[in-house]
MMTF fields as JSON, N, C-alpha, C and O atoms, coordinates in Angstrom:
{
  "mmtfVersion": "1.0.0",
  "mmtfProducer": "UNKNOWN",
  "numBonds": 431,
  "numAtoms": 432,
  "numGroups": 108,
  "numChains": 1,
  "numModels": 1,
  "chainsPerModel": [1],
  "groupsPerChain": [108],
  "chainIdList": ["A"],
  "bondAtomList": [4, 2, 8, 6, 12, 10, 16, 14, 20, 18, 24, 22, 28, 26, 32, 30, 36, 34, 40, 38, 44, 42, 48, 46, 52, 50, 56, 54, 60, 58, 64, 62, 68, 66, 72, 70, 76, 74, 80, 78, 84, 82, 88, 86, 92, 90, 96, 94, 100, 98, 104, 102, 108, 106, 112, 110, 116, 114, 120, 118, 124, 122, 128, 126, 132, 130, 136, 134, 140, 138, 144, 142, 148, 146, 152, 150, 156, 154, 160, 158, 164, 162, 168, 166, 172, 170, 176, 174, 180, 178, 184, 182, 188, 186, 192, 190, 196, 194, 200, 198, 204, 202, 208, 206, 212, 210, 216, 214, 220, 218, 224, 222, 228, 226, 232, 230, 236, 234, 240, 238, 244, 242, 248, 246, 252, 250, 256, 254, 260, 258, 264, 262, 268, 266, 272, 270, 276, 274, 280, 278, 284, 282, 288, 286, 292, 290, 296, 294, 300, 298, 304, 302, 308, 306, 312, 310, 316, 314, 320, 318, 324, 322, 328, 326, 332, 330, 336, 334, 340, 338, 344, 342, 348, 346, 352, 350, 356, 354, 360, 358, 364, 362, 368, 366, 372, 370, 376, 374, 380, 378, 384, 382, 388, 386, 392, 390, 396, 394, 400, 398, 404, 402, 408, 406, 412, 410, 416, 414, 420, 418, 424, 422, 428, 426],
  "bondOrderList": [1, 1, 1, 1, 1, 1, 1, 1, 1, 1, 1, 1, 1, 1, 1, 1, 1, 1, 1, 1, 1, 1, 1, 1, 1, 1, 1, 1, 1, 1, 1, 1, 1, 1, 1, 1, 1, 1, 1, 1, 1, 1, 1, 1, 1, 1, 1, 1, 1, 1, 1, 1, 1, 1, 1, 1, 1, 1, 1, 1, 1, 1, 1, 1, 1, 1, 1, 1, 1, 1, 1, 1, 1, 1, 1, 1, 1, 1, 1, 1, 1, 1, 1, 1, 1, 1, 1, 1, 1, 1, 1, 1, 1, 1, 1, 1, 1, 1, 1, 1, 1, 1, 1, 1, 1, 1, 1],
  "groupList": [{"groupName": "UNK", "atomNameList": ["N", "CA", "C", "O"], "elementList": ["N", "C", "C", "O"], "formalChargeList": [0, 0, 0, 0], "bondAtomList": [1, 0, 2, 1, 3, 2], "bondOrderList": [1, 1, 2], "singleLetterCode": "X", "chemCompType": "L-PEPTIDE LINKING"}],
  "groupTypeList": [0, 0, 0, 0, 0, 0, 0, 0, 0, 0, 0, 0, 0, 0, 0, 0, 0, 0, 0, 0, 0, 0, 0, 0, 0, 0, 0, 0, 0, 0, 0, 0, 0, 0, 0, 0, 0, 0, 0, 0, 0, 0, 0, 0, 0, 0, 0, 0, 0, 0, 0, 0, 0, 0, 0, 0, 0, 0, 0, 0, 0, 0, 0, 0, 0, 0, 0, 0, 0, 0, 0, 0, 0, 0, 0, 0, 0, 0, 0, 0, 0, 0, 0, 0, 0, 0, 0, 0, 0, 0, 0, 0, 0, 0, 0, 0, 0, 0, 0, 0, 0, 0, 0, 0, 0, 0, 0, 0],
  "groupIdList": [1, 2, 3, 4, 5, 6, 7, 8, 9, 10, 11, 12, 13, 14, 15, 16, 17, 18, 19, 20, 21, 22, 23, 24, 25, 26, 27, 28, 29, 30, 31, 32, 33, 34, 35, 36, 37, 38, 39, 40, 41, 42, 43, 44, 45, 46, 47, 48, 49, 50, 51, 52, 53, 54, 55, 56, 57, 58, 59, 60, 61, 62, 63, 64, 65, 66, 67, 68, 69, 70, 71, 72, 73, 74, 75, 76, 77, 78, 79, 80, 81, 82, 83, 84, 85, 86, 87, 88, 89, 90, 91, 92, 93, 94, 95, 96, 97, 98, 99, 100, 101, 102, 103, 104, 105, 106, 107, 108],
  "secStructList": [7, 3, 3, 3, 3, 3, 7, 7, 7, 1, 2, 2, 2, 2, 2, 2, 2, 2, 2, 2, 2, 6, 6, 1, 6, 6, 3, 3, 3, 7, 7, 5, 7, 6, 6, 6, 7, 3, 3, 3, 7, 3, 3, 7, 1, 1, 7, 7, 7, 2, 2, 2, 2, 2, 2, 2, 2, 6, 6, 6, 6, 7, 3, 3, 7, 7, 2, 2, 2, 2, 2, 2, 2, 2, 2, 2, 2, 2, 2, 2, 2, 2, 2, 2, 2, 2, 2, 2, 2, 2, 2, 2, 2, 2, 2, 2, 2, 2, 2, 6, 6, 6, 6, 1, 1, 7, 7, 7],
  "xCoordList": [-60.331, -61.158, -61.243, -61.389, -61.153, -60.97, -62.416, -63.097, -62.774, -64.002, -63.927, -63.77, -64.041, -63.722, -64.704, -65.776, -64.703, -65.703, -66.038, -65.034, -67.289, -67.365, -68.306, -68.879, -68.365, -69.086, -68.61, -69.186, -66.914, -66.301, -66.043, -65.807, -66.134, -65.661, -64.877, -64.472, -64.432, -63.437, -63.008, -63.11, -62.431, -61.767, -62.843, -62.884, -63.852, -64.963, -66.072, -66.673, -66.085, -66.713, -66.212, -67.037, -64.902, -64.011, -64.371, -64.62, -64.32, -64.416, -65.979, -66.128, -67.085, -68.402, -68.227, -68.353, -67.933, -67.873, -66.923, -67.163, -66.129, -65.109, -66.243, -66.612, -66.858, -68.278, -68.658, -67.913, -69.697, -70.585, -69.841, -70.482, -68.636, -68.135, -67.887, -68.176, -67.296, -67.145, -68.521, -68.525, -69.565, -70.866, -71.468, -72.518, -70.534, -71.362, -70.392, -69.185, -71.629, -70.934, -69.679, -69.459, -68.88, -67.774, -66.254, -65.158, -66.906, -65.596, -64.673, -65.256, -63.159, -62.582, -62.113, -62.106, -61.785, -61.152, -61.734, -62.111, -61.851, -62.058, -61.357, -61.401, -60.742, -60.108, -59.883, -59.138, -60.733, -60.582, -59.846, -59.752, -59.071, -58.159, -58.64, -59.024, -58.657, -59.783, -58.743, -59.184, -57.418, -56.917, -56.988, -56.949, -57.079, -57.268, -58.544, -58.723, -59.455, -60.889, -61.29, -62.491, -60.284, -60.383, -60.941, -60.694, -61.99, -61.849, -61.234, -61.504, -60.372, -59.78, -60.395, -59.893, -61.218, -61.862, -60.957, -60.541, -60.698, -60.143, -61.567, -62.321, -61.551, -62.799, -61.785, -60.609, -62.816, -62.369, -62.683, -62.279, -63.299, -63.544, -64.962, -65.095, -65.693, -66.687, -66.464, -66.367, -66.423, -66.372, -67.815, -68.533, -68.112, -68.943, -69.371, -68.834, -70.182, -70.737, -70.269, -70.222, -69.888, -69.665, -70.716, -70.601, -72.021, -73.279, -73.621, -74.076, -73.384, -73.653, -72.655, -73.059, -71.451, -70.601, -71.041, -71.099, -71.302, -71.866, -72.889, -72.919, -74.218, -75.193, -75.075, -76.13, -73.872, -73.529, -72.801, -72.662, -72.461, -71.802, -72.877, -72.753, -73.993, -74.714, -75.802, -76.424, -76.031, -76.822, -76.133, -76.763, -74.625, -74.037, -74.12, -73.418, -74.72, -74.957, -73.856, -73.877, -72.998, -71.788, -72.189, -73.299, -71.361, -71.679, -70.129, -68.962, -70.653, -69.74, -69.517, -70.459, -68.479, -68.228, -67.498, -66.317, -68.055, -67.568, -66.336, -66.291, -65.202, -64.108, -64.012, -63.067, -64.896, -64.847, -65.83, -65.569, -66.554, -67.337, -66.75, -67.161, -65.822, -65.035, -64.557, -64.888, -63.75, -63.586, -64.264, -63.687, -65.639, -66.543, -66.877, -66.898, -67.265, -67.639, -66.67, -67.071, -65.11, -64.098, -64.18, -63.923, -64.528, -64.619, -65.776, -65.919, -66.388, -68.137, -68.131, -68.98, -67.211, -67.374, -65.92, -66.271, -64.744, -63.96, -65.01, -65.352, -65.457, -66.272, -67.278, -67.427, -67.708, -68.599, -67.695, -68.19, -66.205, -65.566, -65.176, -65.253, -64.766, -64.367, -65.44, -65.178, -66.47, -67.949, -67.666, -67.633, -67.429, -67.492, -66.436, -66.668, -65.041, -63.982, -64.121, -63.546, -64.854, -65.133, -66.316, -66.132, -67.333, -68.079, -67.575, -67.73, -66.928, -66.355, -65.656, -65.794, -64.643, -63.517, -64.003, -63.4, -65.804, -66.487, -67.382, -67.774, -67.482, -67.701, -66.743, -66.971, -65.959, -64.389, -63.988, -63.765, -63.814, -63.265, -63.966, -63.364, -65.382, -66.018, -65.628, -65.475, -65.618, -65.597, -64.157, -64.108, -62.97, -61.598, -61.595, -61.178, -62.136, -62.254, -62.89, -62.68, -63.775, -64.542, -63.703, -63.65, -62.84, -62.168, -60.947, -60.473, -60.678, -58.959, -59.2, -58.233, -60.377, -61.124, -60.469, -59.639, -60.906, -60.191, -58.754, -58.414, -57.804, -56.324, -55.86, -54.868, -57.173, -56.459, -56.467, -55.751, -57.512, -57.542, -57.222, -57.497, -56.779, -55.739, -54.735, -53.728, -54.613, -53.508, -52.759, -53.432, -51.424, -50.749, -50.537, -50.028],
  "yCoordList": [-109.163, -110.486, -110.843, -110.018, -112.068, -112.568, -113.267, -113.613, -113.431, -113.942, -114.851, -114.363, -116.013, -117.084, -116.572, -116.571, -115.974, -115.679, -116.62, -117.009, -117.119, -117.958, -117.126, -116.083, -117.748, -116.766, -115.952, -115.6, -115.507, -114.636, -115.309, -116.495, -114.334, -114.816, -114.112, -114.605, -112.748, -111.705, -110.902, -111.124, -109.775, -108.754, -107.742, -107.2, -107.619, -106.742, -107.055, -106.305, -108.57, -109.196, -108.763, -108.423, -108.717, -108.147, -106.591, -106.157, -106.107, -104.83, -104.184, -103.155, -105.232, -105.137, -105.438, -104.584, -106.788, -107.172, -106.048, -105.895, -105.437, -104.369, -103.41, -103.241, -102.609, -101.511, -102.415, -102.399, -103.14, -103.547, -103.606, -103.053, -104.112, -104.366, -103.18, -102.966, -102.173, -100.585, -99.939, -99.027, -100.425, -99.966, -100.438, -100.026, -101.721, -101.685, -100.826, -100.585, -100.408, -99.56, -100.015, -101.223, -99.341, -99.665, -100.463, -100.827, -100.505, -101.246, -99.992, -99.026, -99.89, -98.748, -99.25, -98.557, -100.474, -100.862, -102.135, -102.872, -102.51, -104.309, -104.171, -103.218, -105.316, -105.762, -107.189, -108.027, -107.261, -108.55, -109.036, -108.513, -110.597, -111.021, -111.852, -112.995, -111.539, -112.752, -113.854, -114.862, -113.851, -115.304, -115.913, -117.135, -115.57, -116.382, -116.294, -116.709, -115.783, -115.908, -115.222, -115.105, -114.606, -113.745, -112.442, -111.702, -111.866, -110.258, -110.424, -111.357, -109.352, -109.151, -107.364, -106.341, -107.408, -106.458, -105.431, -106.062, -104.468, -103.845, -102.795, -102.043, -103.074, -102.593, -101.247, -101.223, -100.446, -99.343, -99.699, -100.663, -98.878, -99.032, -100.39, -101.311, -99.98, -100.743, -101.992, -101.802, -103.1, -104.106, -104.895, -105.639, -104.795, -105.23, -106.687, -106.996, -107.365, -108.947, -109.387, -108.701, -110.716, -111.457, -111.728, -111.847, -111.913, -112.037, -110.908, -111.142, -109.522, -108.481, -108.424, -108.316, -108.527, -108.708, -109.801, -109.683, -110.767, -112.153, -111.927, -112.388, -110.988, -110.477, -109.248, -108.869, -108.581, -107.377, -108.295, -107.909, -109.201, -110.043, -110.868, -110.954, -111.489, -111.721, -111.074, -111.561, -109.856, -108.833, -108.656, -108.66, -108.464, -108.017, -109.145, -108.922, -110.31, -111.322, -112.648, -113.609, -112.486, -113.506, -114.344, -114.187, -115.272, -116.072, -116.106, -116.009, -116.261, -116.343, -117.861, -118.606, -118.267, -119.652, -120.339, -120.068, -121.109, -122.0, -122.275, -122.3, -122.515, -122.927, -124.31, -124.695, -125.171, -126.577, -126.44, -127.001, -125.866, -125.808, -125.376, -125.678, -124.694, -124.133, -125.002, -124.966, -125.701, -126.629, -127.724, -128.444, -127.822, -128.589, -127.84, -128.167, -126.545, -124.964, -125.175, -125.445, -124.986, -124.997, -126.446, -126.522, -127.439, -128.893, -128.791, -129.573, -128.06, -127.97, -126.817, -126.823, -125.889, -124.354, -125.476, -125.803, -125.872, -126.319, -127.372, -127.095, -128.387, -129.602, -128.415, -128.662, -127.524, -126.38, -126.09, -126.133, -125.762, -125.289, -126.427, -126.21, -127.613, -128.755, -129.386, -130.19, -128.712, -129.697, -128.562, -129.014, -127.114, -125.885, -126.042, -125.726, -126.652, -126.631, -128.069, -128.195, -128.951, -130.251, -129.704, -129.947, -129.082, -128.623, -127.9, -128.339, -126.705, -126.322, -126.802, -126.522, -127.823, -128.495, -129.582, -129.975, -130.024, -130.545, -130.135, -130.753, -128.765, -128.072, -127.452, -126.923, -127.423, -126.845, -127.743, -127.268, -128.885, -129.813, -130.203, -130.761, -129.859, -130.513, -128.923, -129.009, -128.025, -126.921, -126.814, -126.38, -127.139, -127.318, -127.931, -127.389, -129.194, -130.44, -130.29, -131.076, -129.338, -128.871, -127.766, -127.595, -126.765, -125.556, -126.29, -125.909, -127.187, -127.814, -129.019, -129.674, -129.329, -130.281, -130.274, -131.127, -128.982, -128.841, -128.958, -129.183, -128.806, -129.151, -130.389, -130.898, -130.757, -132.831, -133.523, -134.478, -132.814, -133.257, -132.056, -132.275, -131.111, -130.426, -130.594, -130.472, -130.904, -131.414, -130.034, -129.388, -129.727, -128.427, -128.674, -127.812],
  "zCoordList": [218.151, 218.172, 216.796, 215.894, 216.64, 215.104, 214.657, 215.623, 213.84, 213.182, 211.814, 210.694, 212.043, 210.606, 209.934, 210.538, 208.499, 207.728, 206.578, 205.981, 206.082, 204.689, 203.735, 204.048, 202.554, 201.676, 200.713, 199.683, 201.316, 200.057, 198.829, 198.599, 198.101, 196.814, 196.122, 195.07, 196.508, 195.884, 197.065, 198.272, 196.304, 197.405, 197.96, 199.064, 196.701, 197.16, 198.336, 199.105, 198.137, 199.39, 200.658, 201.506, 200.941, 201.812, 202.297, 203.421, 201.356, 201.652, 202.309, 202.969, 201.843, 201.999, 203.838, 204.716, 204.008, 205.438, 206.172, 207.37, 205.745, 206.715, 207.261, 208.424, 205.64, 205.981, 207.209, 208.188, 207.202, 207.833, 209.087, 209.98, 209.51, 210.907, 211.412, 212.589, 210.603, 211.089, 211.6, 212.426, 211.104, 211.806, 212.794, 213.285, 213.272, 214.989, 215.834, 215.802, 216.736, 217.905, 218.534, 218.446, 219.102, 220.055, 219.016, 219.443, 217.321, 216.471, 216.125, 215.631, 216.348, 216.024, 214.43, 213.413, 214.559, 212.978, 212.702, 213.612, 211.18, 211.08, 209.645, 208.866, 209.533, 208.387, 208.029, 208.536, 207.003, 206.497, 205.41, 204.3, 206.008, 205.115, 203.915, 204.159, 203.015, 201.987, 201.766, 201.215, 202.099, 201.574, 202.884, 202.74, 204.14, 205.196, 205.795, 206.94, 205.112, 205.568, 206.517, 206.761, 207.269, 208.596, 208.607, 207.655, 209.971, 209.927, 211.445, 212.202, 211.726, 213.019, 213.422, 212.958, 214.094, 214.841, 215.883, 216.855, 215.883, 216.948, 217.686, 217.067, 219.051, 219.796, 221.04, 221.404, 221.298, 222.28, 223.986, 224.637, 224.297, 225.7, 225.888, 226.694, 224.88, 224.806, 223.592, 222.379, 224.203, 223.826, 222.747, 223.415, 221.627, 220.942, 221.719, 222.783, 221.206, 221.685, 220.406, 219.385, 220.551, 219.048, 218.454, 217.234, 219.02, 218.357, 217.426, 216.307, 217.924, 217.451, 215.869, 214.711, 216.328, 214.866, 213.805, 212.58, 214.509, 213.539, 212.827, 211.686, 213.445, 213.169, 212.151, 211.643, 211.801, 211.076, 210.022, 208.861, 210.341, 209.066, 208.152, 206.93, 208.919, 208.215, 207.554, 206.61, 208.13, 207.302, 206.097, 205.04, 206.127, 204.947, 204.045, 203.059, 203.987, 203.246, 203.357, 202.588, 204.374, 204.566, 205.624, 206.133, 206.039, 207.239, 208.128, 207.745, 209.251, 210.704, 210.716, 210.986, 210.475, 210.822, 211.866, 212.083, 212.446, 213.952, 213.439, 212.209, 214.1, 213.649, 213.377, 212.687, 213.838, 213.464, 211.899, 210.835, 212.084, 210.877, 209.595, 208.475, 209.871, 208.994, 207.713, 206.528, 208.354, 207.378, 206.637, 205.823, 206.993, 206.242, 205.488, 204.301, 205.895, 204.717, 203.47, 202.338, 203.903, 202.875, 202.04, 200.839, 202.762, 201.702, 200.758, 199.819, 200.959, 200.433, 199.326, 198.434, 199.404, 198.687, 197.681, 196.548, 198.046, 196.849, 196.127, 194.978, 196.651, 195.962, 194.868, 193.671, 195.34, 194.274, 192.968, 191.842, 193.217, 192.559, 191.376, 190.167, 191.962, 191.675, 190.195, 189.302, 190.45, 189.654, 188.666, 187.522, 188.722, 188.084, 186.949, 185.782, 187.472, 186.444, 185.492, 184.411, 186.011, 185.351, 184.252, 183.059, 184.607, 184.069, 182.847, 181.708, 183.157, 181.995, 180.821, 179.63, 181.608, 180.737, 179.556, 178.558, 180.249, 179.472, 178.094, 177.104, 178.581, 177.222, 176.601, 175.513, 176.968, 176.198, 175.33, 174.217, 175.441, 174.913, 173.617, 172.7, 173.571, 172.384, 170.878, 169.659, 171.583, 171.037, 170.452, 169.301, 171.054, 170.902, 169.551, 168.528, 169.662, 168.727, 167.71, 166.786, 167.574, 166.219, 165.686, 164.468, 166.757, 166.09, 165.204, 164.133, 165.812, 165.172, 164.282, 163.893, 163.957, 163.158, 162.064, 161.75, 161.176, 159.885, 159.562, 158.401, 160.603, 160.432, 160.052, 159.531, 160.599, 160.66, 159.23, 158.929, 158.276, 157.347, 156.196, 155.017, 156.509, 155.532, 155.026, 155.724, 153.76, 153.037, 152.167, 151.363, 152.426, 151.733, 150.431, 149.713]
}
């Protein structure tokens, strides 16, 4: 069973989700791929309910996204990253300018 996961920011997040899913009764193995943002769950004879798995992920502090909502969540997440890059660039540029200003007026 595959679950689309949102809210992961690092490989440690993936490990936390794996541990949460492994704690659900009936789960034999849980692997989370950080790059594809998907959790794959192998189960035994007793199949865990999708809602139970989703609740375990939510309890760990992450979200199980509907496949339709996943695109919208990714766009929102990337928009946040874009804002951070612009903020960092706008703060870095004045510092770099001040650091290089002394070389403009330097005469050998």
